[in-house]
N, C-alpha and C positions, 0 to 999 in steps of 0.2 A: 656670545657673539662668535661668528665664524667668517672666514675669508676663503675665497677660491680664486684661482687664475688659470688661464689656459688659452687655447687657440680656437678661433671660429672661422667659418668659411660660408660664403653665400653661393647658392647654386640656383640657376633659373629653372623653374618648374619642379624638378625632383633632385634628390641628392645624387642620383646616377649621372646627372649632367655635370660637365666640368665646372669647377669653381670659377666665378668671375670676380670675386672680391674676398678678402680674408685678412686676418690679423690676430691681435691679442685682446683678451678681455680680463677684467677683474671684477669681483663682486663681494659685497659685504652683506652678511645676514645677521639678524637679531632674533632671538627666541622670545616671544611674548605670548602669554596665555597658553603655553604648550605648542604653539605653532611657530615655524620658521618663516620669517618675513624678510623680503629683500629690502635692504636699507639703501644701498647704492650699487650702481654698476656702470662700468665704462668699457666701451668697445672702441678699439683703435684700428682703423684700416691701414694695413702696411703693404698689401699687394693688390693688384687688380689686373684684369685682362678683358679685352673686348668691351662690352657694354658696362662692365663694372668700373671702368676708367672714366666713364662719361657722367657719373653722378656728381652734381655740384656739391661743393663743401657747404655745410650748414653751420651757422653760429651756435 
């Protein structure tokens, strides 16, 4: 089993465009049959700008 965490950002179009939303993420991986498979992941938005602030919250 493995765990990772870090920061993520969303850019409209290409990564060269300014980020409009971003935050932190965490993921858990499990190795089965010699392959790493994602078991769970969570992305939390902590910042936004422009259109990124207009996304509705989803349950």
